[in-house]
N, CA, C and O atoms as a GROMACS GRO file, in nm:
protein
  572
    1MET      N    1   0.082  -0.117   0.000
    1MET     CA    2   0.000   0.000   0.000
    1MET      C    3   0.088   0.125   0.000
    1MET      O    4   0.182   0.135   0.079
    2SER      N    5   0.057   0.221  -0.089
    2SER     CA    6   0.136   0.342  -0.103
    2SER      C    7   0.086   0.451  -0.008
    2SER      O    8  -0.034   0.466   0.013
    3LEU      N    9   0.181   0.526   0.049
    3LEU     CA   10   0.144   0.636   0.138
    3LEU      C   11   0.122   0.766   0.061
    3LEU      O   12   0.066   0.861   0.116
    4ILE      N   13   0.164   0.771  -0.064
    4ILE     CA   14   0.145   0.889  -0.148
    4ILE      C   15   0.020   0.868  -0.231
    4ILE      O   16   0.010   0.770  -0.304
    5PRO      N   17  -0.079   0.962  -0.222
    5PRO     CA   18  -0.203   0.944  -0.299
    5PRO      C   19  -0.175   0.956  -0.450
    5PRO      O   20  -0.091   1.034  -0.493
    6ASN      N   21  -0.246   0.878  -0.525
    6ASN     CA   22  -0.233   0.879  -0.670
    6ASN      C   23  -0.338   0.973  -0.728
    6ASN      O   24  -0.456   0.938  -0.738
    7GLU      N   25  -0.295   1.093  -0.767
    7GLU     CA   26  -0.384   1.193  -0.826
    7GLU      C   27  -0.325   1.239  -0.959
    7GLU      O   28  -0.263   1.345  -0.965
    8PRO      N   29  -0.342   1.161  -1.066
    8PRO     CA   30  -0.276   1.193  -1.193
    8PRO      C   31  -0.325   1.323  -1.258
    8PRO      O   32  -0.252   1.381  -1.338
    9TYR      N   33  -0.445   1.368  -1.227
    9TYR     CA   34  -0.499   1.488  -1.293
    9TYR      C   35  -0.478   1.615  -1.212
    9TYR      O   36  -0.524   1.723  -1.251
   10ARG      N   37  -0.411   1.604  -1.100
   10ARG     CA   38  -0.388   1.719  -1.015
   10ARG      C   39  -0.306   1.828  -1.085
   10ARG      O   40  -0.326   1.946  -1.058
   11MET      N   41  -0.217   1.790  -1.174
   11MET     CA   42  -0.135   1.888  -1.244
   11MET      C   43  -0.219   1.976  -1.339
   11MET      O   44  -0.171   2.079  -1.384
   12LEU      N   45  -0.343   1.937  -1.369
   12LEU     CA   46  -0.430   2.017  -1.454
   12LEU      C   47  -0.511   2.121  -1.376
   12LEU      O   48  -0.579   2.203  -1.438
   13ASP      N   49  -0.504   2.120  -1.244
   13ASP     CA   50  -0.580   2.215  -1.162
   13ASP      C   51  -0.553   2.361  -1.198
   13ASP      O   52  -0.648   2.438  -1.209
   14PRO      N   53  -0.428   2.404  -1.217
   14PRO     CA   54  -0.406   2.545  -1.255
   14PRO      C   55  -0.473   2.581  -1.388
   14PRO      O   56  -0.526   2.691  -1.403
   15PHE      N   57  -0.471   2.490  -1.482
   15PHE     CA   58  -0.537   2.514  -1.610
   15PHE      C   59  -0.687   2.534  -1.592
   15PHE      O   60  -0.744   2.629  -1.645
   16TRP      N   61  -0.752   2.444  -1.516
   16TRP     CA   62  -0.897   2.454  -1.495
   16TRP      C   63  -0.932   2.580  -1.417
   16TRP      O   64  -1.033   2.644  -1.445
   17ASN      N   65  -0.850   2.617  -1.320
   17ASN     CA   66  -0.875   2.739  -1.244
   17ASN      C   67  -0.868   2.863  -1.334
   17ASN      O   68  -0.950   2.954  -1.322
   18GLU      N   69  -0.770   2.866  -1.423
   18GLU     CA   70  -0.757   2.978  -1.516
   18GLU      C   71  -0.875   2.984  -1.613
   18GLU      O   72  -0.926   3.092  -1.643
   19MET      N   73  -0.919   2.869  -1.661
   19MET     CA   74  -1.035   2.864  -1.751
   19MET      C   75  -1.160   2.916  -1.680
   19MET      O   76  -1.237   2.992  -1.739
   20ASP      N   77  -1.181   2.877  -1.555
   20ASP     CA   78  -1.296   2.926  -1.479
   20ASP      C   79  -1.290   3.078  -1.463
   20ASP      O   80  -1.392   3.145  -1.475
   21ARG      N   81  -1.170   3.132  -1.436
   21ARG     CA   82  -1.154   3.276  -1.418
   21ARG      C   83  -1.189   3.351  -1.547
   21ARG      O   84  -1.260   3.451  -1.544
   22VAL      N   85  -1.139   3.302  -1.659
   22VAL     CA   86  -1.164   3.368  -1.788
   22VAL      C   87  -1.311   3.361  -1.824
   22VAL      O   88  -1.368   3.461  -1.868
   23LEU      N   89  -1.373   3.246  -1.807
   23LEU     CA   90  -1.514   3.231  -1.844
   23LEU      C   91  -1.606   3.312  -1.754
   23LEU      O   92  -1.709   3.361  -1.800
   24ARG      N   93  -1.572   3.328  -1.629
   24ARG     CA   94  -1.655   3.407  -1.538
   24ARG      C   95  -1.650   3.555  -1.573
   24ARG      O   96  -1.748   3.626  -1.551
   25ARG      N   97  -1.538   3.603  -1.626
   25ARG     CA   98  -1.525   3.744  -1.660
   25ARG      C   99  -1.608   3.783  -1.782
   25ARG      O  100  -1.656   3.896  -1.789
   26GLY      N  101  -1.626   3.693  -1.876
   26GLY     CA  102  -1.703   3.723  -1.995
   26GLY      C  103  -1.617   3.779  -2.106
   26GLY      O  104  -1.503   3.819  -2.083
   27LYS      N  105  -1.672   3.782  -2.227
   27LYS     CA  106  -1.597   3.825  -2.345
   27LYS      C  107  -1.560   3.974  -2.339
   27LYS      O  108  -1.450   4.011  -2.379
   28GLU      N  109  -1.652   4.059  -2.289
   28GLU     CA  110  -1.623   4.202  -2.286
   28GLU      C  111  -1.504   4.231  -2.196
   28GLU      O  112  -1.418   4.312  -2.231
   29SER      N  113  -1.497   4.166  -2.080
   29SER     CA  114  -1.384   4.189  -1.991
   29SER      C  115  -1.256   4.132  -2.049
   29SER      O  116  -1.147   4.185  -2.025
   30PHE      N  117  -1.268   4.026  -2.127
   30PHE     CA  118  -1.150   3.964  -2.188
   30PHE      C  119  -1.081   4.061  -2.284
   30PHE      O  120  -0.958   4.062  -2.294
   31THR      N  121  -1.158   4.142  -2.354
   31THR     CA  122  -1.099   4.235  -2.450
   31THR      C  123  -1.029   4.352  -2.384
   31THR      O  124  -0.955   4.424  -2.449
   32ASP      N  125  -1.051   4.371  -2.253
   32ASP     CA  126  -0.985   4.482  -2.183
   32ASP      C  127  -0.834   4.477  -2.195
   32ASP      O  128  -0.770   4.581  -2.212
   33GLY      N  129  -0.775   4.359  -2.188
   33GLY     CA  130  -0.630   4.349  -2.190
   33GLY      C  131  -0.569   4.330  -2.326
   33GLY      O  132  -0.447   4.319  -2.337
   34LEU      N  133  -0.650   4.327  -2.431
   34LEU     CA  134  -0.596   4.300  -2.564
   34LEU      C  135  -0.522   4.420  -2.623
   34LEU      O  136  -0.431   4.402  -2.704
   35TYR      N  137  -0.560   4.540  -2.585
   35TYR     CA  138  -0.503   4.659  -2.646
   35TYR      C  139  -0.422   4.736  -2.543
   35TYR      O  140  -0.469   4.760  -2.432
   36ARG      N  141  -0.303   4.774  -2.580
   36ARG     CA  142  -0.213   4.846  -2.490
   36ARG      C  143  -0.248   4.994  -2.491
   36ARG      O  144  -0.272   5.053  -2.596
   37ILE      N  145  -0.251   5.052  -2.372
   37ILE     CA  146  -0.287   5.192  -2.359
   37ILE      C  147  -0.185   5.264  -2.272
   37ILE      O  148  -0.146   5.214  -2.166
   38ASP      N  149  -0.142   5.382  -2.318
   38ASP     CA  150  -0.056   5.469  -2.239
   38ASP      C  151  -0.139   5.590  -2.197
   38ASP      O  152  -0.214   5.645  -2.276
   39LEU      N  153  -0.124   5.630  -2.071
   39LEU     CA  154  -0.198   5.743  -2.017
   39LEU      C  155  -0.097   5.841  -1.958
   39LEU      O  156  -0.022   5.806  -1.867
   40GLU      N  157  -0.095   5.964  -2.010
   40GLU     CA  158   0.000   6.065  -1.965
   40GLU      C  159  -0.077   6.188  -1.918
   40GLU      O  160  -0.188   6.215  -1.963
   41GLU      N  161  -0.016   6.261  -1.827
   41GLU     CA  162  -0.078   6.382  -1.775
   41GLU      C  163   0.027   6.493  -1.766
   41GLU      O  164   0.137   6.472  -1.715
   42THR      N  165  -0.010   6.610  -1.818
   42THR     CA  166   0.072   6.729  -1.801
   42THR      C  167  -0.008   6.825  -1.713
   42THR      O  168  -0.114   6.789  -1.662
   43GLN      N  169   0.043   6.946  -1.694
   43GLN     CA  170  -0.030   7.042  -1.611
   43GLN      C  171  -0.160   7.086  -1.676
   43GLN      O  172  -0.255   7.121  -1.606
   44LYS      N  173  -0.166   7.086  -1.810
   44LYS     CA  174  -0.285   7.135  -1.880
   44LYS      C  175  -0.362   7.027  -1.954
   44LYS      O  176  -0.478   7.048  -1.990
   45LYS      N  177  -0.300   6.910  -1.979
   45LYS     CA  178  -0.363   6.809  -2.064
   45LYS      C  179  -0.359   6.669  -2.003
   45LYS      O  180  -0.279   6.639  -1.914
   46VAL      N  181  -0.448   6.585  -2.056
   46VAL     CA  182  -0.443   6.441  -2.035
   46VAL      C  183  -0.432   6.380  -2.174
   46VAL      O  184  -0.512   6.411  -2.263
   47ILE      N  185  -0.333   6.292  -2.194
   47ILE     CA  186  -0.306   6.233  -2.326
   47ILE      C  187  -0.318   6.081  -2.315
   47ILE      O  188  -0.258   6.018  -2.227
   48VAL      N  189  -0.397   6.023  -2.407
   48VAL     CA  190  -0.416   5.878  -2.411
   48VAL      C  191  -0.370   5.828  -2.548
   48VAL      O  192  -0.409   5.883  -2.651
   49THR      N  193  -0.288   5.725  -2.548
   49THR     CA  194  -0.244   5.661  -2.673
   49THR      C  195  -0.278   5.513  -2.662
   49THR      O  196  -0.238   5.446  -2.567
   50ALA      N  197  -0.352   5.462  -2.761
   50ALA     CA  198  -0.395   5.322  -2.759
   50ALA      C  199  -0.355   5.254  -2.888
   50ALA      O  200  -0.375   5.308  -2.997
   51GLU      N  201  -0.298   5.134  -2.875
   51GLU     CA  202  -0.267   5.051  -2.992
   51GLU      C  203  -0.390   4.969  -3.026
   51GLU      O  204  -0.424   4.876  -2.953
   52ILE      N  205  -0.457   5.003  -3.136
   52ILE     CA  206  -0.576   4.930  -3.179
   52ILE      C  207  -0.563   4.905  -3.329
   52ILE      O  208  -0.623   4.978  -3.409
   53PRO      N  209  -0.488   4.805  -3.369
   53PRO     CA  210  -0.471   4.780  -3.513
   53PRO      C  211  -0.597   4.719  -3.574
   53PRO      O  212  -0.672   4.647  -3.508
   54GLY      N  213  -0.618   4.750  -3.701
   54GLY     CA  214  -0.726   4.685  -3.776
   54GLY      C  215  -0.851   4.766  -3.796
   54GLY      O  216  -0.943   4.718  -3.862
   55ILE      N  217  -0.861   4.885  -3.742
   55ILE     CA  218  -0.978   4.970  -3.764
   55ILE      C  219  -0.964   5.033  -3.902
   55ILE      O  220  -0.862   5.094  -3.932
   56GLU      N  221  -1.067   5.019  -3.984
   56GLU     CA  222  -1.059   5.071  -4.121
   56GLU      C  223  -1.149   5.191  -4.147
   56GLU      O  224  -1.117   5.276  -4.230
   57LYS      N  225  -1.264   5.199  -4.076
   57LYS     CA  226  -1.360   5.306  -4.101
   57LYS      C  227  -1.389   5.382  -3.971
   57LYS      O  228  -1.389   5.323  -3.863
   58PRO      N  229  -1.413   5.513  -3.982
   58PRO     CA  230  -1.443   5.592  -3.863
   58PRO      C  231  -1.564   5.541  -3.784
   58PRO      O  232  -1.566   5.552  -3.661
   59GLU      N  233  -1.663   5.485  -3.852
   59GLU     CA  234  -1.783   5.437  -3.781
   59GLU      C  235  -1.756   5.310  -3.701
   59GLU      O  236  -1.842   5.267  -3.624
   60ASP      N  237  -1.639   5.249  -3.717
   60ASP     CA  238  -1.603   5.130  -3.639
   60ASP      C  239  -1.535   5.166  -3.507
   60ASP      O  240  -1.492   5.076  -3.434
   61LEU      N  241  -1.523   5.295  -3.476
   61LEU     CA  242  -1.457   5.338  -3.353
   61LEU      C  243  -1.541   5.447  -3.287
   61LEU      O  244  -1.571   5.549  -3.349
   62ILE      N  245  -1.578   5.427  -3.161
   62ILE     CA  246  -1.660   5.523  -3.086
   62ILE      C  247  -1.586   5.560  -2.958
   62ILE      O  248  -1.547   5.473  -2.880
   63ILE      N  249  -1.568   5.690  -2.937
   63ILE     CA  250  -1.502   5.742  -2.818
   63ILE      C  251  -1.605   5.823  -2.741
   63ILE      O  252  -1.665   5.916  -2.796
   64THR      N  253  -1.628   5.789  -2.614
   64THR     CA  254  -1.725   5.859  -2.530
   64THR      C  255  -1.657   5.901  -2.401
   64THR      O  256  -1.578   5.827  -2.343
   65LEU      N  257  -1.689   6.021  -2.357
   65LEU     CA  258  -1.632   6.073  -2.233
   65LEU      C  259  -1.744   6.119  -2.143
   65LEU      O  260  -1.831   6.196  -2.184
   66ASN      N  261  -1.744   6.072  -2.018
   66ASN     CA  262  -1.841   6.114  -1.918
   66ASN      C  263  -1.764   6.145  -1.791
   66ASN      O  264  -1.718   6.055  -1.721
   67GLU      N  265  -1.750   6.275  -1.762
   67GLU     CA  266  -1.667   6.325  -1.653
   67GLU      C  267  -1.525   6.273  -1.672
   67GLU      O  268  -1.459   6.312  -1.768
   68ASN      N  269  -1.474   6.186  -1.582
   68ASN     CA  270  -1.337   6.136  -1.602
   68ASN      C  271  -1.336   5.991  -1.649
   68ASN      O  272  -1.232   5.925  -1.641
   69GLN      N  273  -1.449   5.939  -1.698
   69GLN     CA  274  -1.458   5.803  -1.751
   69GLN      C  275  -1.452   5.808  -1.904
   69GLN      O  276  -1.542   5.862  -1.968
   70LEU      N  277  -1.347   5.753  -1.961
   70LEU     CA  278  -1.328   5.748  -2.105
   70LEU      C  279  -1.362   5.608  -2.153
   70LEU      O  280  -1.306   5.510  -2.103
   71MET      N  281  -1.453   5.597  -2.251
   71MET     CA  282  -1.488   5.466  -2.307
   71MET      C  283  -1.445   5.462  -2.453
   71MET      O  284  -1.482   5.549  -2.533
   72ILE      N  285  -1.368   5.360  -2.488
   72ILE     CA  286  -1.325   5.336  -2.625
   72ILE      C  287  -1.393   5.208  -2.670
   72ILE      O  288  -1.370   5.102  -2.612
   73GLN      N  289  -1.478   5.217  -2.773
   73GLN     CA  290  -1.550   5.102  -2.826
   73GLN      C  291  -1.522   5.091  -2.975
   73GLN      O  292  -1.493   5.191  -3.042
   74GLY      N  293  -1.531   4.971  -3.025
   74GLY     CA  294  -1.512   4.955  -3.168
   74GLY      C  295  -1.536   4.814  -3.214
   74GLY      O  296  -1.574   4.725  -3.138
   75GLU      N  297  -1.512   4.797  -3.343
   75GLU     CA  298  -1.524   4.664  -3.402
   75GLU      C  299  -1.418   4.648  -3.509
   75GLU      O  300  -1.403   4.732  -3.598
   76ILE      N  301  -1.345   4.539  -3.498
   76ILE     CA  302  -1.245   4.505  -3.598
   76ILE      C  303  -1.305   4.397  -3.686
   76ILE      O  304  -1.343   4.290  -3.638
   77ARG      N  305  -1.314   4.427  -3.812
   77ARG     CA  306  -1.376   4.333  -3.906
   77ARG      C  307  -1.270   4.244  -3.968
   77ARG      O  308  -1.162   4.290  -4.006
   78LYS      N  309  -1.303   4.118  -3.978
   78LYS     CA  310  -1.210   4.022  -4.037
   78LYS      C  311  -1.208   4.043  -4.188
   78LYS      O  312  -1.312   4.044  -4.253
   79THR      N  313  -1.088   4.061  -4.242
   79THR     CA  314  -1.075   4.076  -4.386
   79THR      C  315  -1.074   3.939  -4.451
   79THR      O  316  -1.005   3.848  -4.405
   80ILE      N  317  -1.150   3.926  -4.557
   80ILE     CA  318  -1.158   3.799  -4.628
   80ILE      C  319  -1.074   3.810  -4.754
   80ILE      O  320  -1.095   3.898  -4.837
   81HIS      N  321  -0.980   3.720  -4.766
   81HIS     CA  322  -0.893   3.719  -4.884
   81HIS      C  323  -0.959   3.634  -4.992
   81HIS      O  324  -0.984   3.516  -4.973
   82GLU      N  325  -0.985   3.697  -5.106
   82GLU     CA  326  -1.043   3.623  -5.217
   82GLU      C  327  -0.931   3.572  -5.306
   82GLU      O  328  -0.857   3.650  -5.366
   83GLU      N  329  -0.920   3.443  -5.312
   83GLU     CA  330  -0.817   3.381  -5.395
   83GLU      C  331  -0.881   3.273  -5.481
   83GLU      O  332  -0.995   3.233  -5.457
   84ASP      N  333  -0.807   3.228  -5.581
   84ASP     CA  334  -0.858   3.122  -5.666
   84ASP      C  335  -0.873   2.992  -5.589
   84ASP      O  336  -0.973   2.922  -5.603
   85ASP      N  337  -0.774   2.960  -5.507
   85ASP     CA  338  -0.781   2.839  -5.427
   85ASP      C  339  -0.851   2.869  -5.296
   85ASP      O  340  -0.836   2.977  -5.239
   86GLU      N  341  -0.928   2.771  -5.248
   86GLU     CA  342  -0.991   2.788  -5.117
   86GLU      C  343  -0.886   2.762  -5.010
   86GLU      O  344  -0.826   2.654  -5.006
   87SER      N  345  -0.865   2.859  -4.924
   87SER     CA  346  -0.766   2.843  -4.818
   87SER      C  347  -0.835   2.806  -4.688
   87SER      O  348  -0.950   2.842  -4.664
   88VAL      N  349  -0.763   2.734  -4.606
   88VAL     CA  350  -0.813   2.691  -4.477
   88VAL      C  351  -0.722   2.751  -4.371
   88VAL      O  352  -0.600   2.732  -4.376
   89SER      N  353  -0.781   2.823  -4.275
   89SER     CA  354  -0.702   2.882  -4.168
   89SER      C  355  -0.654   2.772  -4.074
   89SER      O  356  -0.735   2.693  -4.024
   90ARG      N  357  -0.525   2.766  -4.051
   90ARG     CA  358  -0.467   2.664  -3.962
   90ARG      C  359  -0.433   2.721  -3.825
   90ARG      O  360  -0.430   2.648  -3.726
   91HIS      N  361  -0.409   2.852  -3.820
   91HIS     CA  362  -0.372   2.914  -3.692
   91HIS      C  363  -0.396   3.064  -3.703
   91HIS      O  364  -0.356   3.125  -3.802
   92SER      N  365  -0.460   3.123  -3.603
   92SER     CA  366  -0.484   3.267  -3.603
   92SER      C  367  -0.476   3.319  -3.460
   92SER      O  368  -0.540   3.264  -3.370
   93GLU      N  369  -0.397   3.424  -3.440
   93GLU     CA  370  -0.384   3.485  -3.308
   93GLU      C  371  -0.441   3.626  -3.306
   93GLU      O  372  -0.442   3.691  -3.201
   94ARG      N  373  -0.487   3.674  -3.420
   94ARG     CA  374  -0.541   3.810  -3.426
   94ARG      C  375  -0.685   3.810  -3.376
   94ARG      O  376  -0.758   3.712  -3.392
   95TYR      N  377  -0.725   3.922  -3.314
   95TYR     CA  378  -0.860   3.936  -3.260
   95TYR      C  379  -0.949   4.005  -3.361
   95TYR      O  380  -0.910   4.108  -3.418
   96PHE      N  381  -1.067   3.952  -3.384
   96PHE     CA  382  -1.169   4.014  -3.468
   96PHE      C  383  -1.297   4.021  -3.388
   96PHE      O  384  -1.329   3.930  -3.313
   97GLY      N  385  -1.370   4.130  -3.404
   97GLY     CA  386  -1.497   4.144  -3.335
   97GLY      C  387  -1.505   4.274  -3.258
   97GLY      O  388  -1.422   4.363  -3.274
   98LYS      N  389  -1.606   4.282  -3.172
   98LYS     CA  390  -1.630   4.403  -3.094
   98LYS      C  391  -1.540   4.406  -2.971
   98LYS      O  392  -1.505   4.302  -2.916
   99PHE      N  393  -1.505   4.527  -2.930
   99PHE     CA  394  -1.426   4.545  -2.809
   99PHE      C  395  -1.471   4.672  -2.740
   99PHE      O  396  -1.530   4.760  -2.803
  100SER      N  397  -1.444   4.682  -2.612
  100SER     CA  398  -1.467   4.806  -2.539
  100SER      C  399  -1.368   4.814  -2.425
  100SER      O  400  -1.322   4.712  -2.372
  101ARG      N  401  -1.336   4.935  -2.389
  101ARG     CA  402  -1.240   4.958  -2.282
  101ARG      C  403  -1.281   5.085  -2.210
  101ARG      O  404  -1.307   5.187  -2.274
  102VAL      N  405  -1.287   5.081  -2.078
  102VAL     CA  406  -1.320   5.198  -1.998
  102VAL      C  407  -1.198   5.235  -1.914
  102VAL      O  408  -1.140   5.151  -1.845
  103LEU      N  409  -1.160   5.361  -1.922
  103LEU     CA  410  -1.046   5.412  -1.845
  103LEU      C  411  -1.093   5.524  -1.754
  103LEU      O  412  -1.178   5.604  -1.791
  104THR      N  413  -1.037   5.528  -1.636
  104THR     CA  414  -1.060   5.642  -1.547
  104THR      C  415  -0.943   5.737  -1.565
  104THR      O  416  -0.829   5.703  -1.535
  105LEU      N  417  -0.973   5.856  -1.614
  105LEU     CA  418  -0.868   5.955  -1.638
  105LEU      C  419  -0.824   6.014  -1.504
  105LEU      O  420  -0.903   6.018  -1.410
  106PRO      N  421  -0.700   6.061  -1.494
  106PRO     CA  422  -0.649   6.112  -1.367
  106PRO      C  423  -0.705   6.249  -1.328
  106PRO      O  424  -0.682   6.295  -1.216
  107ALA      N  425  -0.778   6.315  -1.420
  107ALA     CA  426  -0.834   6.446  -1.391
  107ALA      C  427  -0.962   6.464  -1.474
  107ALA      O  428  -0.983   6.394  -1.572
  108LEU      N  429  -1.046   6.559  -1.432
  108LEU     CA  430  -1.163   6.594  -1.512
  108LEU      C  431  -1.115   6.672  -1.633
  108LEU      O  432  -1.027   6.758  -1.623
  109VAL      N  433  -1.174   6.643  -1.749
  109VAL     CA  434  -1.129   6.706  -1.874
  109VAL      C  435  -1.247   6.763  -1.952
  109VAL      O  436  -1.362   6.728  -1.928
  110LYS      N  437  -1.215   6.854  -2.045
  110LYS     CA  438  -1.315   6.915  -2.134
  110LYS      C  439  -1.322   6.835  -2.264
  110LYS      O  440  -1.222   6.781  -2.311
  111THR      N  441  -1.442   6.828  -2.320
  111THR     CA  442  -1.453   6.770  -2.453
  111THR      C  443  -1.432   6.878  -2.559
  111THR      O  444  -1.389   6.849  -2.670
  112ASP      N  445  -1.463   7.002  -2.525
  112ASP     CA  446  -1.433   7.113  -2.617
  112ASP      C  447  -1.282   7.127  -2.625
  112ASP      O  448  -1.214   7.138  -2.522
  113GLY      N  449  -1.231   7.126  -2.743
  113GLY     CA  450  -1.086   7.135  -2.761
  113GLY      C  451  -1.017   7.000  -2.756
  113GLY      O  452  -0.895   6.993  -2.766
  114ALA      N  453  -1.096   6.891  -2.740
  114ALA     CA  454  -1.036   6.757  -2.740
  114ALA      C  455  -0.996   6.723  -2.883
  114ALA      O  456  -1.060   6.765  -2.980
  115HIS      N  457  -0.890   6.645  -2.895
  115HIS     CA  458  -0.843   6.603  -3.027
  115HIS      C  459  -0.824   6.453  -3.027
  115HIS      O  460  -0.766   6.396  -2.935
  116ALA      N  461  -0.874   6.388  -3.132
  116ALA     CA  462  -0.859   6.243  -3.148
  116ALA      C  463  -0.815   6.214  -3.290
  116ALA      O  464  -0.873   6.265  -3.386
  117SER      N  465  -0.711   6.130  -3.304
  117SER     CA  466  -0.666   6.090  -3.437
  117SER      C  467  -0.630   5.941  -3.435
  117SER      O  468  -0.592   5.886  -3.333
  118TYR      N  469  -0.644   5.879  -3.552
  118TYR     CA  470  -0.611   5.738  -3.567
  118TYR      C  471  -0.526   5.723  -3.691
  118TYR      O  472  -0.567   5.760  -3.801
  119GLN      N  473  -0.404   5.669  -3.673
  119GLN     CA  474  -0.314   5.650  -3.787
  119GLN      C  475  -0.222   5.532  -3.757
  119GLN      O  476  -0.166   5.522  -3.648
  120ASN      N  477  -0.208   5.442  -3.854
  120ASN     CA  478  -0.119   5.326  -3.844
  120ASN      C  479  -0.144   5.243  -3.718
  120ASN      O  480  -0.050   5.195  -3.654
  121GLY      N  481  -0.271   5.227  -3.682
  121GLY     CA  482  -0.306   5.143  -3.567
  121GLY      C  483  -0.296   5.211  -3.432
  121GLY      O  484  -0.319   5.147  -3.330
  122LEU      N  485  -0.261   5.340  -3.430
  122LEU     CA  486  -0.250   5.413  -3.304
  122LEU      C  487  -0.362   5.516  -3.292
  122LEU      O  488  -0.378   5.601  -3.380
  123LEU      N  489  -0.437   5.508  -3.183
  123LEU     CA  490  -0.539   5.607  -3.151
  123LEU      C  491  -0.477   5.703  -3.051
  123LEU      O  492  -0.430   5.662  -2.944
  124LYS      N  493  -0.476   5.832  -3.085
  124LYS     CA  494  -0.420   5.934  -2.996
  124LYS      C  495  -0.530   6.030  -2.956
  124LYS      O  496  -0.598   6.088  -3.041
  125LEU      N  497  -0.548   6.046  -2.825
  125LEU     CA  498  -0.650   6.135  -2.770
  125LEU      C  499  -0.581   6.239  -2.682
  125LEU      O  500  -0.490   6.207  -2.606
  126SER      N  501  -0.627   6.363  -2.692
  126SER     CA  502  -0.571   6.470  -2.610
  126SER      C  503  -0.686   6.554  -2.556
  126SER      O  504  -0.771   6.600  -2.632
  127PHE      N  505  -0.688   6.574  -2.424
  127PHE     CA  506  -0.794   6.648  -2.359
  127PHE      C  507  -0.734   6.759  -2.273
  127PHE      O  508  -0.631   6.741  -2.209
  128LEU      N  509  -0.801   6.875  -2.273
  128LEU     CA  510  -0.764   6.983  -2.182
  128LEU      C  511  -0.832   6.957  -2.048
  128LEU      O  512  -0.947   6.912  -2.045
  129LYS      N  513  -0.763   6.985  -1.941
  129LYS     CA  514  -0.821   6.966  -1.808
  129LYS      C  515  -0.929   7.069  -1.782
  129LYS      O  516  -0.922   7.183  -1.829
  130ASP      N  517  -1.031   7.028  -1.704
  130ASP     CA  518  -1.144   7.116  -1.672
  130ASP      C  519  -1.206   7.075  -1.540
  130ASP      O  520  -1.202   6.958  -1.502
  131ALA      N  521  -1.263   7.170  -1.471
  131ALA     CA  522  -1.330   7.140  -1.344
  131ALA      C  523  -1.479   7.112  -1.364
  131ALA      O  524  -1.543   7.057  -1.274
  132HIS      N  525  -1.536   7.150  -1.480
  132HIS     CA  526  -1.680   7.132  -1.503
  132HIS      C  527  -1.706   7.069  -1.640
  132HIS      O  528  -1.749   7.140  -1.732
  133PRO      N  529  -1.682   6.939  -1.658
  133PRO     CA  530  -1.699   6.876  -1.788
  133PRO      C  531  -1.845   6.838  -1.816
  133PRO      O  532  -1.929   6.836  -1.726
  134ALA      N  533  -1.872   6.810  -1.942
  134ALA     CA  534  -2.004   6.761  -1.985
  134ALA      C  535  -1.984   6.636  -2.070
  134ALA      O  536  -1.882   6.623  -2.139
  135ALA      N  537  -2.081   6.544  -2.067
  135ALA     CA  538  -2.071   6.420  -2.145
  135ALA      C  539  -2.090   6.451  -2.293
  135ALA      O  540  -2.175   6.531  -2.330
  136ARG      N  541  -2.009   6.384  -2.379
  136ARG     CA  542  -2.017   6.405  -2.522
  136ARG      C  543  -1.936   6.300  -2.595
  136ARG      O  544  -1.839   6.246  -2.540
  137CYS      N  545  -1.974   6.270  -2.717
  137CYS     CA  546  -1.894   6.180  -2.802
  137CYS      C  547  -1.788   6.263  -2.873
  137CYS      O  548  -1.805   6.383  -2.894
  138ILE      N  549  -1.679   6.198  -2.909
  138ILE     CA  550  -1.568   6.266  -2.973
  138ILE      C  551  -1.544   6.205  -3.110
  138ILE      O  552  -1.537   6.083  -3.123
  139LYS      N  553  -1.532   6.290  -3.212
  139LYS     CA  554  -1.509   6.245  -3.348
  139LYS      C  555  -1.361   6.218  -3.369
  139LYS      O  556  -1.277   6.296  -3.326
  140VAL      N  557  -1.328   6.106  -3.435
  140VAL     CA  558  -1.189   6.066  -3.460
  140VAL      C  559  -1.151   6.101  -3.602
  140VAL      O  560  -1.225   6.069  -3.695
  141ASP      N  561  -1.037   6.166  -3.622
  141ASP     CA  562  -0.985   6.196  -3.754
  141ASP      C  563  -0.903   6.077  -3.803
  141ASP      O  564  -0.808   6.036  -3.737
  142PHE      N  565  -0.940   6.022  -3.919
  142PHE     CA  566  -0.865   5.912  -3.979
  142PHE      C  567  -0.773   5.968  -4.084
  142PHE      O  568  -0.813   6.052  -4.165
  143HIS      N  569  -0.648   5.922  -4.084
  143HIS     CA  570  -0.550   5.971  -4.182
  143HIS      C  571  -0.521   5.863  -4.282
  143HIS      O  572  -0.441   5.882  -4.374
   0.00000   0.00000   0.00000
């Protein structure tokens, strides 16, 4: 008789725990970590830079600001390659679909005078600081 218990599947416990954590968070929360965001603050401005590759049209990106809560929403559409031969995808690590991200800015900001641009997969937002902001959507300039 052995004094060490035989538990061959015990090494899979970390995997199952991680799967439970991911599934409990839901798809929307999963997309929170997919895009890298830098947040900077100067004496007069708050600057946000986000890496969001794959946005092709302005209507696929929505920026909303409510007091110091910044919401970045969008949808990355999967491009379909039309070729003579039918291709079969064997491996894909790129994300396609809807995403959203909410950031708490370090200060209250104005939407008047805000600037947003998107070029080469980088979304750049710049806001002037304000003590009395109002909720509003922000238009993004595509280059």
